[in-house]
N, C-alpha and C positions, 0 to 999 in steps of 0.2 A: 527326563521327567514327566513327560506324557505316559511312559510305560509305569512309572511309579502310581500316578494318579489313575490309571485304569485299575492298576491292583488295589488300590484303596477303595475304589468304587465297589469293586466286586467283592470285597471284604465286608464293609460296612452299610453298603446301600439297600439291604435286603429288607423285607416287610419285619414289622415289628414282632407279629407273633412267631417268626422263626427265631427271633432272638432269645426267646425264653426258655428255650430248650437245651438244658445242659449237653453238651457235646464237644467232641474233640474237633468239630469242624473248624473251629478257631484257628486251628494250626494249619489248615489247607491253605487259607490266603497268605499266612506269612511264609509259608514254603513257596506259593506262586510268585511273591515279592522276591524272593531271595533267587529263585531262578532266572526270572526277567531280568533283574539288576545284573545277575551273572553273564546273562546273554549279551546284553547291552555292553557290557565291558569288553567280553571277548570281540564284539564287532568293531571296536574301535582300531583305527588303522594303526600298524605297527611303525614305529619310527623308522626314517630311511637308514641303510646300512652304511655304515661309515667307509669311506674309499680307502683303501690301502696306501699308507704312506709312500711317495716316491722316494725310492732309495738311491736314485741317480745311477743306476746301472742299465745296461742294456744287454740282451742276450743273443748270441750269435751262433750259427752253426759251425762246426769246425772240420776241417779238412785237411790231410797232411800230405806234405810235399817232400820228396826225397830226392834231392840233389847229389847224392853221395854214391860211392860204388858198392855199398854194402846193403843187404836186405835188412831192414828194421822191422822186428817180428812183434811189437807191441808199443803203442803209445797212449798215454793216459794224460788228460788236462783236468787238473784240479780232481785226481781221482775217478774220473769218468773214461771209460775207453774210449779211444776215437777211431782207430785204424792200426792197419800195418800197411808195408809199401816195400815192393821190389825196388832195386838200384834203380835209380832215375826214373822214378815213376811217381804216382799218386794224385791226388786232385780230384779223384772221381768217387771216394766215399765219405758219407757225411753221417756220420754215427753218433756225433755227440754234440752237446752246447755247451756253451761257456759264457760266463758274465763279466762285462768290462765296465769300468765308468763311462758314463755318456760323455762326459768331458774327460779328454785324455789326462792322465796322471803319470808322468815318466817314473815315480816310485811304485806305481801299483804293479804287481807281479802276479804270474800264475805258475803255479807249479806243473812242470812237464816231468814226467817220468817215461822212460823208453827203453828198451832191449833191443841191442842188435843181434844178429844171428852168432858173432863170434862170442859175446857174453853170455849167450844163451847155452852155448856148447862148454862153456867153463862152470855155469851155474844156471841150471833152468830156472830157478828162483830169484835171480838178482836182476835189478834194474838200476839205470843211472837215474838221478833225481838232480833238479836245476830249477831255479826261481829264475822266471824269464820275464823281462818287461816287454811291453807293446812297443812295435815301431809307429811311427806317425800315422794317424789314422788315413784313409782314402775313402772318405764317403763319395756318393754321386752328387750330382749338382743341387738334389733336393736335401743333402745332408744325411742320408741314410746310409746304414752300414747293414750287411748281410752276413758276411763270412770272417771267422778268423783261420787264417792260414798259417798252419805250423810247419815252417821249413827247416829242414836239416840241410846243412852243407857239409863239405869236408872240414876237416880239423876241428871237428866238435863245434861247430857253430850253429846255433838254434835261434831263429827269429819267428817272431809273431807279428802277422800282417792282417791287422783289421782293415776290411776294405768292403765295397759293393760288388766290385767286379772282381775277377781272377787273374792270374797269369797269363801274359799275351794281350792283356787290355792295353791300350795305348798310354794309360797314364799309371800303370800297375808299378808297384815300387822297384826300383833300381832296374827297369826294363825287363823283369824276368819273364821268361816264356815257362810253359810248361815243362817239367824236368826233362822229359826224353828231348823235346825239342831245344831246351837249352844246352843239353849235351851235345847234340848234333852241330849247334851253333859254335861250340868251342873247339869240338873236333870233326870239322868239316872234311869230307871225303874218306872218313876213318869207319871201321865198324866196330869200335870202341864202345859205343852206346847200345849195340844192337846185339841182345842177348849176352850180355856179359855174365859170365858164369858166377854163379853164388856159391858161398862156401861150401853149403850142402852137397851141392853138384861136384865140386871139387874133391871132398870127402869120398862121395859115391865112386868118383873115377880114379881116386888114388893120385891127385896131382895138387892135394892140399898144400904140400911143401914147395911147390914149383914157384918161381919168382914170377907174379903177374907182369905180362908184357904191357907196357903202358905207351899208348899211342902218342906219337910226337907231337 
């Protein structure tokens, strides 16, 4: 209001002798009033931004654990590339993120796509696809989760472990260790887990059709 009053005074408070002159000067105060009002409007504070709605999801880093005897060439979680993993290895790559419900929903699944080396040799474009629900959550004492462990086991078993810690932690699911250590635990005193030849190595050496020796 003060700005409008000042503009009005500038427009109509001039000496009378100046008012008798026919001029377009009367348009100048009107333009000034418009400019001042526009400036005052621009200076008004913008309304606060609306906070994004909470969708009830939490994002986790993804890492792949391979407890099988075969090289896994590619793994995708909900369409995002996660990793590849040699036999009895994994856990050292963190290339993807996945969202899961903050409160576990046993009906909520993630789409897992993967390709083993043997499948690649049959069809380089083929992938297996499966919808997999998460295992019970394993948060820390403050209720936090950090990782989604995608674990491949023999007999085409896949499990998803949302957790704060990783394999080898005292309270990790099923007492699992890191894949290499888990293999050594299951085959003590054997070299079964040490440098197990991959299929591509067998093809290279001409031994792909030989029966694999299984440790007792």
